[in-house]
C-alpha positions in Angstrom: 129.4 80.5 126.3 131.8 77.7 127.4 133.4 77.3 130.8 136.6 75.2 130.8 139.1 74.2 133.3 142.8 74.4 132.4 143.4 70.9 133.8 141.1 68.3 132.3 141.6 64.6 131.6 143.1 63.8 128.2 143.4 67.4 127.0 144.2 70.8 128.5 141.8 73.7 128.4 144.2 75.6 126.2 144.4 72.7 123.7 140.6 72.6 123.6 140.4 76.4 123.0 142.8 76.0 120.1 140.5 73.3 118.6 137.4 75.5 119.1 139.0 78.5 117.5 139.8 76.5 114.4 136.1 75.7 113.9 134.5 78.6 112.0 131.0 78.0 113.2 132.0 78.2 116.9 135.3 80.2 116.7 133.7 83.4 118.2 132.1 81.6 121.1 132.9 83.3 124.4 135.1 81.1 126.6 135.9 81.4 130.3 138.8 79.5 131.9 138.1 78.4 135.4 140.9 77.1 137.5 142.4 77.1 141.0 145.8 78.0 139.5 146.6 81.7 139.7 149.8 81.6 137.6 150.4 84.8 135.6 151.5 82.6 132.7 148.0 81.0 132.5 146.5 84.5 132.5 148.7 85.5 129.6 147.9 82.3 127.7 144.2 82.9 128.2 144.5 86.4 126.8 146.4 85.1 123.8 143.6 82.5 123.2 141.0 85.3 123.3 139.5 83.9 126.5 138.7 85.3 130.0 140.7 83.9 132.9 
């Protein structure tokens, strides 16, 4: 399981999730997005990325 913040230096959590999902050996790894931002758009993006928010 991986815990990621949406806002990270150099790459966003969503960009990192996309990279993880393209790697067959770790694509099914559970991912939890942790952030202080409560925007509904981030919640929807997390669901689209098959992640918990």
